[in-house]
Structure formats: structure tokens, C-alpha cells
SELUMPA-422093 format. One line per field, with one value per residue: x negated, y, z negated of N, C-alpha, C, O in turn; residue number from 1. Coordinates in nm, 4 decimals, always signed. Atoms other than C-alpha are relative to their C-alpha. Layout:
BEGIN
n_xx = (X; ...)
n_yy = (Y; ...)
n_zz = (Z; ...)
ca_xx = (X; ...)
ca_yy = (Y; ...)
ca_zz = (Z; ...)
c_xx = (X; ...)
c_yy = (Y; ...)
c_zz = (Z; ...)
o_xx = (X; ...)
o_yy = (Y; ...)
o_zz = (Z; ...)
seq = (NUM; ...)
END
This chain:
BEGIN
n_xx = (-0.0344; +0.1086; -0.0465; +0.0499; +0.0856; -0.0338; +0.0776; -0.0657; -0.1009; +0.0647; +0.0654; -0.1081; -0.0623; +0.0871; -0.0080; -0.1312; +0.0029; +0.0830; -0.0716; -0.1143; +0.0488; +0.0655; +0.1431; +0.0252; +0.1226; +0.0690; +0.0566; +0.1452; +0.0360; -0.1121; -0.0028; -0.1045; +0.0232; +0.0001; -0.0067; +0.0644; -0.0521; +0.0394; -0.1198; +0.0158; -0.1094; +0.0061; +0.1167; +0.1222; -0.0034; +0.0159; +0.0048; -0.0857; +0.0310; -0.1217; -0.0026; -0.1291; -0.0275; -0.1403; -0.0723; +0.0608; +0.0489; -0.1013; +0.0378; -0.1105; -0.0493; -0.1134; +0.0142; +0.1426; +0.0430; +0.1437; +0.0454; +0.1448; +0.0566; +0.1345; +0.0761; +0.1177; +0.1179; +0.0016; -0.0976; +0.0611; +0.1049; -0.0661; -0.0491; +0.1186; +0.0543; -0.0884; +0.0245; +0.1364; +0.0006; -0.0771; -0.1449; -0.0909; -0.0607; -0.1061; -0.0302; -0.1409; -0.0243; -0.1421; -0.0324; -0.1204; -0.0959; -0.0891; -0.1107; +0.0636; -0.0588; +0.0539; +0.1442; +0.0509; +0.1290; +0.0881; +0.1053; +0.1138; +0.0716; +0.1432; +0.0737; -0.0434; +0.0638; +0.1410; +0.0047; -0.0254; +0.1173; +0.1075; -0.0214; +0.0577; -0.0858; -0.0534; -0.1461; -0.0589; -0.1400; -0.0714; -0.1280; -0.0870; -0.1232; -0.1166; -0.0216; +0.1216; +0.0399; +0.1350; +0.0501; +0.1225; +0.0928; +0.0798; +0.1453; +0.0563; -0.0266; -0.1424; -0.0882; +0.0232; +0.1192; -0.0171; +0.0009; -0.1388; -0.0245; -0.1349; -0.0933; -0.0505; +0.1163; -0.0182; -0.0592; +0.0947; +0.1119; -0.0362; -0.1227; -0.0023)
n_yy = (-0.0604; +0.0114; +0.0362; -0.0809; +0.0741; -0.0144; -0.1134; -0.1255; -0.0329; -0.0505; -0.1267; -0.0928; -0.0474; -0.1050; -0.1146; -0.0611; -0.0795; -0.1178; -0.0884; -0.0586; -0.1008; -0.1023; +0.0245; +0.0522; +0.0787; +0.0261; +0.1338; +0.0065; +0.1365; +0.0905; +0.1383; +0.0770; +0.0091; -0.1284; -0.1221; -0.1112; -0.1272; -0.1260; -0.0768; -0.1334; -0.0266; -0.1320; -0.0028; +0.0231; +0.1135; +0.1310; +0.1151; +0.1033; +0.1365; +0.0767; +0.1455; +0.0532; +0.1421; +0.0189; +0.0720; +0.0017; +0.1281; +0.0710; +0.0201; +0.0571; -0.0979; -0.0735; -0.1457; -0.0290; +0.0238; -0.0122; +0.0132; +0.0091; -0.0657; +0.0468; -0.0983; +0.0488; -0.0814; -0.1226; -0.0934; -0.0566; -0.0905; -0.1184; -0.0848; -0.0585; -0.1010; -0.1170; -0.0732; -0.0543; -0.1095; -0.1128; +0.0055; +0.0188; +0.1265; +0.0653; +0.1345; +0.0371; +0.1437; +0.0235; +0.1252; +0.0452; +0.0908; +0.0630; -0.0886; -0.1305; -0.1129; -0.0128; -0.0191; -0.1143; -0.0513; -0.0445; -0.0844; -0.0278; -0.1217; +0.0204; +0.0519; +0.1388; +0.0790; +0.0122; +0.0960; +0.1309; +0.0394; +0.0345; +0.1379; +0.0848; +0.1165; +0.0065; +0.0031; -0.0525; +0.0318; -0.1130; +0.0494; -0.0976; +0.0479; -0.0771; -0.1275; -0.0528; -0.1217; +0.0149; +0.1272; +0.0417; +0.0764; +0.0849; -0.0186; +0.0987; -0.0268; -0.0007; -0.1078; -0.1244; -0.0688; -0.0225; -0.1374; -0.0445; -0.0903; -0.0543; +0.0502; -0.1085; -0.0752; -0.0378; -0.1329; -0.0964; -0.0253; -0.0484; -0.0768; -0.1223)
n_zz = (+0.1279; +0.0979; +0.1336; +0.1110; +0.0914; +0.1417; +0.0522; -0.0380; +0.1003; +0.1213; -0.0305; -0.0332; +0.1244; +0.0547; -0.0907; +0.0161; +0.1229; -0.0259; -0.0924; +0.0709; +0.0936; -0.0822; -0.0129; -0.1338; -0.0024; -0.1262; +0.0063; -0.0153; -0.0383; +0.0231; -0.0456; +0.0671; +0.1438; +0.0695; -0.0794; +0.0681; -0.0486; +0.0609; +0.0359; +0.0557; +0.0923; +0.0640; +0.0872; -0.0758; -0.0913; +0.0614; -0.0898; +0.0582; -0.0431; +0.0298; -0.0147; +0.0449; +0.0216; -0.0364; +0.1048; +0.1333; +0.0494; +0.0792; +0.1408; +0.0763; +0.0955; -0.0537; -0.0054; -0.0076; -0.1368; -0.0241; -0.1373; -0.0109; -0.1166; -0.0303; -0.0764; -0.0710; +0.0323; -0.0814; +0.0573; +0.1205; -0.0478; -0.0556; +0.1094; +0.0648; -0.0905; +0.0000; +0.1241; -0.0079; -0.0975; +0.0510; -0.0234; +0.1128; -0.0419; +0.0761; -0.0478; +0.0152; -0.0032; -0.0237; +0.0686; -0.0673; +0.0618; -0.0963; -0.0329; -0.0157; +0.0713; +0.1359; -0.0098; +0.0752; -0.0434; +0.1078; -0.0566; +0.0869; -0.0371; -0.0270; +0.1161; +0.0202; -0.1062; +0.0390; +0.1109; -0.0596; -0.0784; +0.0932; +0.0440; -0.1042; -0.0220; -0.1358; +0.0077; +0.1237; +0.0242; +0.0578; +0.0506; +0.0662; +0.0619; -0.0403; +0.0701; +0.0614; -0.0702; -0.0534; -0.0504; +0.0670; -0.0819; +0.0868; -0.0102; +0.0924; +0.1408; +0.0319; -0.0418; +0.0738; -0.0480; -0.1434; -0.0509; -0.0184; -0.1115; +0.0148; -0.1014; -0.0846; -0.0460; -0.1404; +0.0003; +0.0570; -0.0909; -0.1332; -0.0132; +0.0816)
ca_xx = (-0.4318; -0.6897; -0.6450; -0.6830; -0.9686; -0.9114; -1.1854; -0.9847; -0.7093; -0.9490; -1.1618; -0.8436; -0.6998; -1.0006; -0.9900; -0.6176; -0.6700; -0.9460; -0.7435; -0.4400; -0.6569; -0.7950; -1.1440; -1.2817; -1.5289; -1.7878; -1.8821; -2.2554; -2.2728; -2.0270; -2.0152; -1.7941; -1.9530; -1.9661; -1.8974; -2.0825; -1.9394; -2.0638; -1.8023; -1.7713; -1.5611; -1.4888; -1.7837; -2.0344; -2.1294; -2.1420; -2.2400; -1.9775; -2.0767; -1.7708; -1.7532; -1.4458; -1.3350; -1.0117; -0.9247; -0.9832; -1.1659; -0.9319; -0.9503; -0.7358; -0.6783; -0.3391; -0.3267; -0.6983; -0.8437; -1.2034; -1.3815; -1.7329; -1.9299; -2.2408; -2.5068; -2.7581; -3.1163; -3.0819; -2.7722; -2.9537; -3.2480; -3.0130; -2.8552; -3.1979; -3.3190; -3.0124; -3.0721; -3.4481; -3.3715; -3.1521; -2.8051; -2.5279; -2.4324; -2.1031; -2.0043; -1.6404; -1.5508; -1.2157; -1.0708; -0.8193; -0.5110; -0.2833; -0.0207; -0.2505; -0.0104; -0.1685; -0.5239; -0.7428; -1.0429; -1.3219; -1.5668; -1.9109; -2.0807; -2.4505; -2.5755; -2.3677; -2.5034; -2.8582; -2.7894; -2.6547; -2.9567; -3.1922; -3.0383; -3.1803; -2.8847; -2.7657; -2.4083; -2.1862; -1.8556; -1.6153; -1.3045; -1.0106; -0.7404; -0.3908; -0.3321; -0.6904; -0.8396; -1.1771; -1.3293; -1.6130; -1.9173; -2.0876; -2.4533; -2.5076; -2.4226; -2.0450; -1.7548; -1.8486; -2.1883; -2.0474; -2.0916; -1.7657; -1.6352; -1.3375; -1.0324; -0.9305; -1.2769; -1.1736; -0.9583; -1.2257; -1.4993; -1.3043; -0.9818; -1.0726)
ca_yy = (-0.0255; +0.0357; -0.1274; +0.0717; -0.0452; -0.1018; +0.1532; +0.4210; +0.4002; +0.4620; +0.7309; +0.8884; +0.9113; +1.1129; +1.3339; +1.3932; +1.5101; +1.7444; +1.8845; +1.9393; +2.1455; +2.3581; +2.2012; +2.1414; +1.8530; +1.8077; +1.4453; +1.3829; +1.0046; +0.7174; +0.3408; +0.0607; +0.0704; +0.4412; +0.7910; +1.1095; +1.4616; +1.8129; +2.0245; +2.3919; +2.4752; +2.7883; +2.6942; +2.6411; +2.3441; +1.9750; +1.6564; +1.3890; +1.0233; +0.7957; +0.4197; +0.2028; -0.1334; -0.2639; -0.4815; -0.4791; -0.7556; -1.0200; -0.9942; -1.1319; -0.8167; -0.6579; -0.2859; -0.2904; -0.2544; -0.3015; -0.2660; -0.3682; -0.1491; -0.2878; -0.0508; -0.1507; -0.0372; +0.2122; +0.3646; +0.4096; +0.5636; +0.7979; +0.9214; +0.9724; +1.1622; +1.3877; +1.4824; +1.5255; +1.7553; +1.9817; +1.8650; +1.8954; +1.5278; +1.3830; +1.0182; +0.9257; +0.5673; +0.4768; +0.2040; +0.0183; -0.1628; -0.4022; -0.2016; +0.1058; +0.3326; +0.2621; +0.3169; +0.5657; +0.7849; +0.8185; +1.1017; +1.1291; +1.4682; +1.5173; +1.4574; +1.1382; +1.0156; +1.0862; +0.8913; +0.6018; +0.5998; +0.5849; +0.2480; +0.1073; -0.1289; -0.2495; -0.2844; -0.1195; -0.2122; +0.0713; +0.0140; +0.1994; +0.1109; +0.2209; +0.5853; +0.6238; +0.9623; +0.8249; +0.5537; +0.3531; +0.2267; -0.0637; +0.0113; -0.2793; -0.3124; -0.3342; -0.1010; +0.1531; +0.2262; +0.2547; +0.5706; +0.7705; +0.9481; +1.1831; +1.0510; +1.3935; +1.4943; +1.4996; +1.8021; +1.9704; +1.9338; +2.0105; +2.1886; +2.4618)
ca_zz = (+3.2007; +2.9289; +2.5893; +2.2682; +2.0497; +1.6779; +1.6041; +1.7871; +1.5249; +1.2381; +1.4005; +1.5338; +1.1811; +1.0627; +1.3721; +1.3290; +0.9714; +1.0897; +1.3819; +1.1580; +0.9240; +1.2101; +1.1998; +1.5481; +1.5558; +1.8311; +1.8995; +1.8535; +1.8875; +1.9141; +1.9301; +1.7988; +1.4521; +1.3768; +1.5025; +1.4183; +1.4478; +1.3897; +1.2139; +1.1411; +0.8364; +0.6332; +0.4124; +0.6942; +0.9043; +0.8332; +1.0112; +0.9473; +0.9745; +0.9965; +0.9375; +0.8937; +0.7637; +0.9095; +0.6099; +0.2378; +0.0560; -0.0804; -0.4561; -0.7308; -0.9329; -0.8745; -0.7810; -0.7022; -0.3520; -0.2351; +0.0993; +0.1964; +0.4365; +0.6044; +0.7367; +1.0027; +0.9372; +1.2244; +1.0615; +0.7305; +0.9163; +1.1041; +0.7803; +0.6178; +0.9247; +0.9292; +0.5661; +0.6211; +0.9163; +0.7032; +0.8033; +0.5463; +0.5871; +0.4684; +0.5003; +0.5642; +0.4821; +0.6337; +0.4132; +0.6273; +0.5084; +0.6911; +0.8744; +0.8757; +0.6828; +0.3430; +0.4691; +0.2816; +0.3537; +0.0987; +0.1686; +0.0151; +0.0079; +0.0825; -0.2728; -0.2996; +0.0363; -0.0860; -0.4066; -0.2022; +0.0312; -0.2688; -0.3595; -0.0349; +0.0077; +0.3468; +0.2228; -0.0343; -0.1898; -0.2586; -0.4679; -0.6149; -0.8611; -0.7636; -0.8690; -0.9939; -0.9022; -0.7964; -0.5849; -0.7319; -0.5477; -0.7162; -0.7909; -1.0307; -1.3970; -1.3736; -1.3147; -1.5833; -1.4288; -1.0747; -0.8689; -0.8769; -0.5662; -0.6051; -0.4204; -0.2844; -0.1672; +0.2023; +0.1308; -0.0815; +0.1774; +0.4940; +0.4095; +0.1611)
c_xx = (-0.1133; +0.0577; -0.0626; -0.0820; +0.0447; -0.0706; +0.0680; +0.1061; -0.0638; -0.0710; +0.1047; +0.0692; -0.0820; +0.0098; +0.1330; +0.0049; -0.0818; +0.0721; +0.1163; -0.0416; -0.0839; -0.1520; -0.0208; -0.1314; -0.0580; -0.0693; -0.1503; -0.0396; +0.1159; -0.0332; +0.1056; -0.0136; +0.0074; +0.0180; -0.0565; +0.0476; -0.0689; +0.1260; -0.0398; +0.1235; -0.0145; -0.1259; -0.1311; +0.0134; -0.0336; -0.0133; +0.0762; -0.0289; +0.1186; -0.0235; +0.1364; -0.0085; +0.1486; +0.0806; -0.0748; -0.0505; +0.1139; -0.0526; +0.1248; +0.0570; +0.1105; -0.0262; -0.1451; -0.0467; -0.1499; -0.0289; -0.1514; -0.0438; -0.1438; -0.0672; -0.1206; -0.1190; -0.0062; +0.0990; -0.0554; -0.1092; +0.0593; +0.0449; -0.1168; -0.0579; +0.0867; -0.0247; -0.1383; -0.0093; +0.0953; +0.1487; +0.0736; +0.0841; +0.1072; +0.0275; +0.1462; +0.0117; +0.1503; +0.0298; +0.1349; +0.0828; +0.0864; +0.1190; -0.0421; +0.0517; -0.0561; -0.1517; -0.0415; -0.1328; -0.0752; -0.1130; -0.1063; -0.0679; -0.1497; -0.0738; +0.0385; -0.0609; -0.1471; -0.0165; +0.0179; -0.1218; -0.1165; +0.0125; -0.0609; +0.0769; +0.0528; +0.1522; +0.0441; +0.1431; +0.0619; +0.1374; +0.0775; +0.1207; +0.1141; +0.0177; -0.1228; -0.0494; -0.1404; -0.0204; -0.1232; -0.0819; -0.0913; -0.1485; -0.0723; +0.0313; +0.1465; +0.0717; -0.0305; -0.1241; +0.0080; -0.0045; +0.1447; +0.0073; +0.1435; +0.0894; +0.0480; -0.1119; +0.0092; +0.0526; -0.0980; -0.1106; +0.0448; +0.1184; +0.0046; -0.0300)
c_yy = (-0.0274; -0.0292; +0.0918; -0.0898; +0.0260; +0.1223; +0.1331; +0.0427; +0.0653; +0.1326; +0.1063; +0.0559; +0.1132; +0.1249; +0.0723; +0.0880; +0.1274; +0.0996; +0.0708; +0.1070; +0.1059; -0.0117; -0.0632; -0.0757; -0.0110; -0.1350; +0.0052; -0.1368; -0.0923; -0.1400; -0.0729; +0.0026; +0.1318; +0.1134; +0.1136; +0.1294; +0.1156; +0.0813; +0.1394; +0.0258; +0.1415; +0.0151; -0.0231; -0.1197; -0.1289; -0.1028; -0.1113; -0.1342; -0.0853; -0.1488; -0.0486; -0.1495; -0.0164; -0.0654; +0.0081; -0.1409; -0.0659; -0.0143; -0.0374; +0.0954; +0.0817; +0.1503; +0.0455; -0.0363; +0.0243; -0.0207; -0.0090; +0.0621; -0.0457; +0.1027; -0.0675; +0.0871; +0.1307; +0.1037; +0.0672; +0.0991; +0.1286; +0.0942; +0.0674; +0.1124; +0.1255; +0.0858; +0.0648; +0.1189; +0.1137; -0.0015; -0.0169; -0.1235; -0.0458; -0.1344; -0.0292; -0.1507; -0.0211; -0.1406; -0.0493; -0.0966; -0.0583; +0.0924; +0.1449; +0.1108; +0.0215; +0.0202; +0.1294; +0.0447; +0.0496; +0.0794; +0.0265; +0.1269; -0.0302; -0.0597; -0.1448; -0.0921; -0.0216; -0.1035; -0.1428; -0.0504; -0.0412; -0.1437; -0.1013; -0.1305; +0.0038; -0.0128; +0.0581; -0.0501; +0.1195; -0.0502; +0.1130; -0.0718; +0.0886; +0.1196; +0.0527; +0.1174; -0.0060; -0.1396; -0.0331; -0.0814; -0.0748; +0.0252; -0.0969; +0.0381; +0.0138; +0.1287; +0.1335; +0.0758; +0.0286; +0.1499; +0.0401; +0.1051; +0.0496; -0.0431; +0.1099; +0.0815; +0.0407; +0.1426; +0.1047; +0.0354; +0.0701; +0.0956; +0.1279; +0.1226)
c_zz = (-0.0993; -0.1385; -0.1040; -0.0906; -0.1433; -0.0586; +0.0300; -0.1013; -0.1228; +0.0235; +0.0320; -0.1236; -0.0613; +0.0872; -0.0131; -0.1254; +0.0197; +0.0906; -0.0701; -0.0995; +0.0708; +0.0027; +0.1368; +0.0045; +0.1413; -0.0140; +0.0275; +0.0536; -0.0327; +0.0478; -0.0820; -0.1526; -0.0749; +0.0998; -0.0834; +0.0649; -0.0690; -0.0195; -0.0455; -0.0851; -0.0541; -0.0841; +0.0739; +0.0909; -0.0730; +0.1113; -0.0710; +0.0656; -0.0429; +0.0241; -0.0492; -0.0267; +0.0243; -0.1114; -0.1316; -0.0313; -0.0776; -0.1422; -0.0787; -0.1041; +0.0650; -0.0083; +0.0059; +0.1403; +0.0142; +0.1481; -0.0014; +0.1322; +0.0170; +0.0907; +0.0648; -0.0398; +0.0800; -0.0531; -0.1258; +0.0377; +0.0556; -0.1113; -0.0726; +0.0850; +0.0045; -0.1240; +0.0031; +0.0954; -0.0375; +0.0261; -0.1327; +0.0350; -0.0973; +0.0649; -0.0278; +0.0162; +0.0123; -0.0489; +0.0513; -0.0822; +0.1109; +0.0252; +0.0148; -0.0911; -0.1403; -0.0005; -0.0686; +0.0584; -0.1227; +0.0644; -0.1048; +0.0486; +0.0108; -0.1199; -0.0297; +0.1059; -0.0353; -0.1112; +0.0519; +0.0778; -0.0895; -0.0502; +0.0972; +0.0189; +0.1429; +0.0011; -0.1344; -0.0097; -0.0702; -0.0421; -0.0652; -0.0586; +0.0479; -0.0937; -0.0739; +0.0849; +0.0577; +0.0571; -0.0820; +0.0983; -0.0946; +0.0238; -0.0930; -0.1430; -0.0346; +0.0372; -0.0685; +0.0468; +0.1505; +0.0326; +0.0273; +0.1107; -0.0131; +0.1152; +0.0944; +0.0629; +0.1466; +0.0080; -0.0503; +0.0959; +0.1272; +0.0066; -0.0829; +0.0832)
o_xx = (-0.1655; +0.1531; -0.1758; -0.0390; +0.0977; -0.0114; +0.0600; +0.1255; -0.0115; -0.0566; +0.0897; +0.1111; -0.0265; +0.0238; +0.1369; +0.0572; -0.0447; +0.0742; +0.1391; +0.0400; -0.1569; -0.2208; +0.0455; -0.2383; +0.0156; -0.1505; -0.1942; -0.1210; +0.1881; -0.0956; +0.1765; +0.0861; +0.0316; -0.0068; -0.0420; +0.0456; -0.1069; +0.2073; -0.1458; +0.2364; -0.1084; -0.1750; -0.2357; +0.1232; -0.0905; +0.0490; +0.0430; -0.0156; +0.1503; -0.0753; +0.2014; -0.0950; +0.2304; +0.2013; -0.1975; -0.0143; +0.1832; -0.1552; +0.2369; +0.1449; +0.0893; -0.0932; -0.1801; -0.0323; -0.2042; +0.0399; -0.2176; +0.0081; -0.2235; -0.0090; -0.1998; -0.1010; -0.0488; +0.0723; -0.0392; -0.1208; +0.0076; +0.0222; -0.1094; -0.0937; +0.0343; -0.0340; -0.1534; -0.0928; +0.1254; +0.2162; +0.0280; +0.1916; +0.0855; +0.0116; +0.1896; -0.0273; +0.2254; -0.0205; +0.2400; +0.0317; +0.1048; +0.1790; +0.0397; -0.0271; -0.0552; -0.2136; +0.0382; -0.1993; -0.0297; -0.1754; -0.0771; -0.0925; -0.1930; -0.1515; -0.0456; -0.0974; -0.1993; -0.1084; -0.0502; -0.1579; -0.1954; -0.0867; -0.0858; +0.0177; +0.0811; +0.2148; -0.0283; +0.2078; +0.0142; +0.2011; +0.0230; +0.1869; +0.0936; +0.0137; -0.1135; -0.0328; -0.1919; +0.0354; -0.1822; -0.0306; -0.1607; -0.1969; -0.1929; +0.0306; +0.1793; +0.0112; -0.0174; -0.1328; -0.0907; +0.0262; +0.2173; -0.0728; +0.2365; +0.0478; +0.0824; -0.0897; -0.0529; +0.0013; -0.1058; -0.1499; -0.0227; +0.1359; +0.0989; -0.0321)
o_yy = (-0.1387; +0.0350; +0.1374; -0.1994; +0.1327; +0.1974; +0.2264; +0.1621; +0.1629; +0.2255; +0.2230; +0.1716; +0.2137; +0.2359; +0.1953; +0.1993; +0.2337; +0.2192; +0.1900; +0.1902; +0.1816; +0.0872; -0.1611; -0.0146; -0.0118; -0.1540; +0.0634; -0.1473; -0.0705; -0.1582; -0.0106; -0.0100; +0.1328; +0.0987; +0.1160; +0.1431; +0.1056; +0.0953; +0.1596; +0.0179; +0.2130; +0.1263; -0.0347; -0.1536; -0.1285; -0.0896; -0.1479; -0.1500; -0.0915; -0.1884; +0.0171; -0.2200; +0.0557; -0.0436; +0.0175; -0.2382; +0.0003; -0.0780; -0.0263; +0.0575; +0.1411; +0.1967; +0.1505; -0.1512; +0.1174; -0.0967; +0.0587; +0.0285; -0.0395; +0.1478; -0.1331; +0.2032; +0.2336; +0.2237; +0.1877; +0.2057; +0.2374; +0.2149; +0.1859; +0.2181; +0.2369; +0.2082; +0.1814; +0.2075; +0.1997; +0.0981; -0.0886; -0.1113; -0.0504; -0.1505; -0.0283; -0.2067; +0.0041; -0.2392; -0.0052; -0.1729; +0.0033; +0.1444; +0.2285; +0.1947; +0.1341; +0.0216; +0.2222; -0.0312; +0.1398; +0.0325; +0.0697; +0.1429; -0.1427; -0.1536; -0.2235; -0.2057; -0.1319; -0.1854; -0.2354; -0.1676; -0.1278; -0.2034; -0.2164; -0.2377; +0.1107; -0.0054; +0.0531; -0.0780; +0.1640; -0.1263; +0.2178; -0.1518; +0.2067; +0.1051; +0.1554; +0.1169; +0.0946; -0.2383; +0.0543; -0.1691; -0.0150; +0.0169; -0.0853; +0.1562; +0.0581; +0.2261; +0.2390; +0.1974; +0.0709; +0.2349; -0.0319; +0.1985; -0.0310; -0.0411; +0.0801; +0.1955; +0.1394; +0.2254; +0.2143; +0.1518; +0.1614; +0.1643; +0.2058; +0.2339)
o_zz = (-0.1060; -0.1823; -0.0882; -0.1266; -0.1740; -0.1360; -0.0499; -0.1241; -0.1766; -0.0559; -0.0044; -0.1238; -0.1056; +0.0360; -0.0104; -0.1219; -0.0300; +0.0614; -0.0494; -0.1389; +0.0069; +0.0281; +0.1712; +0.0072; +0.2400; -0.1045; +0.1267; +0.1453; -0.1300; +0.1523; -0.1610; -0.2237; -0.1956; +0.2195; -0.2056; +0.1872; -0.1856; +0.0718; -0.1046; -0.0367; -0.0191; -0.1039; +0.0100; +0.1349; -0.1821; +0.2166; -0.1837; +0.1869; -0.1616; +0.1285; -0.1306; +0.0252; -0.0329; -0.1217; -0.1356; +0.0348; -0.1549; -0.1663; -0.0291; -0.1814; +0.1707; -0.1005; -0.0480; +0.1823; -0.0453; +0.2163; -0.0800; +0.2386; -0.0765; +0.1894; -0.0029; -0.0762; +0.0275; -0.0461; -0.1451; -0.0228; +0.0303; -0.1039; -0.1053; +0.0333; +0.0080; -0.1147; -0.0336; +0.0772; +0.0452; +0.0001; -0.2217; +0.0937; -0.2184; +0.1859; -0.1430; +0.1186; -0.0820; +0.0050; +0.0048; -0.1642; +0.2160; -0.0688; +0.0533; -0.1345; -0.1902; -0.1070; -0.0819; +0.1289; -0.1930; +0.1595; -0.2163; +0.1681; -0.0142; -0.1030; -0.0733; +0.0757; -0.0190; -0.1079; +0.0077; +0.0676; -0.0520; -0.0918; +0.0616; +0.0315; +0.1970; +0.1069; -0.2338; +0.0912; -0.1747; +0.0307; -0.0998; +0.0076; +0.0760; -0.2159; -0.1411; +0.2069; +0.1067; +0.0090; -0.1455; +0.1678; -0.1769; +0.1367; -0.1146; -0.1776; -0.1447; +0.0819; -0.0065; +0.0292; +0.2106; -0.0510; +0.0960; +0.1158; -0.0132; +0.2310; +0.2088; +0.1037; +0.1860; +0.0832; +0.0053; +0.1045; +0.1746; +0.1072; -0.0694; +0.0305)
seq = (1; 2; 3; 4; 5; 6; 7; 8; 9; 10; 11; 12; 13; 14; 15; 16; 17; 18; 19; 20; 21; 22; 23; 24; 25; 26; 27; 28; 29; 30; 31; 32; 33; 34; 35; 36; 37; 38; 39; 40; 41; 42; 43; 44; 45; 46; 47; 48; 49; 50; 51; 52; 53; 54; 55; 56; 57; 58; 59; 60; 61; 62; 63; 64; 65; 66; 67; 68; 69; 70; 71; 72; 73; 74; 75; 76; 77; 78; 79; 80; 81; 82; 83; 84; 85; 86; 87; 88; 89; 90; 91; 92; 93; 94; 95; 96; 97; 98; 99; 100; 101; 102; 103; 104; 105; 106; 107; 108; 109; 110; 111; 112; 113; 114; 115; 116; 117; 118; 119; 120; 121; 122; 123; 124; 125; 126; 127; 128; 129; 130; 131; 132; 133; 134; 135; 136; 137; 138; 139; 140; 141; 142; 143; 144; 145; 146; 147; 148; 149; 150; 151; 152; 153; 154; 155; 156; 157; 158; 159; 160)
END
């Protein structure tokens, strides 16, 4: 009997959302740390880079969740190369929660991925207050100067 890997739950959640919206992804590359898919949507094609964190960062602020994503140099190079080679790259960050049901997916579009790559950081922290309509990625200088990512962007990019 084969055991299910933790990563399968998170990648499977993204795939399920895509399948349910009639988007058919083609797997480009996969390993334990990330999966990459080519998608065709009503608006054209997209390369989707998926990473996950199984648990949020323990913080002391109520109704506030944060996740830290670490990128290997090869992953950053891959994303830069995809953009340089003309791919419409989106980055899905699966933000896991204990029990899985409260997990969230933050999606960055190509221009947001480019902005993130310009920071030349090997890790990012993404956070969201309960019921807030945007995630925030810390870029230095506090919460007000953080990069904002719309919370419903998954639907906008893939389901319209």
C-alpha cells in the first residue's frame, strides 16, 4: 500500500479547484517542494508555479495568520527564466492550516511575481487578517508598505 504524501493534499486542492472550473492543467515539473503546470484558460495560457506551507507561523495576534515560504536559488532562477522566456507566470501559495479545511490559496499574477523577484529574497512571509480582502507580503518597512495581493485572485485569474 502506498502512503499519501502531505504535499499531495495541498497540490491536490489547487488541482481540484482547477478541474472544478473546467481548466485542464498539464504537469510540467514536480517534486516535494513545488509543482509547475501549464494551463489554458478562457483568457489564454498560463504557467502556474505552486508552493505550499503545511502550517502557519505561530504569532500572537488574534485573527491574523502568516506563512513563510522559502525559495531555493534554483526555484528563483526557474521563475525568472519562465518570465524571460515569455511565459505568463502565476505563483500559487497554498497557505495550510491545521485540519486542512481552513487552508487558503494566495495567487500572484505575473507582474506581482516580477515585483517579488526584484526583491531578491530567498523567503517571503505572507499574511492575512481574518476577513481582510488582501494578503500582504512583507517587503520591509512595516505592514503599510507591504505588497498587497487580492484574496480572490485565484478566481480572477483562472475562473473568469
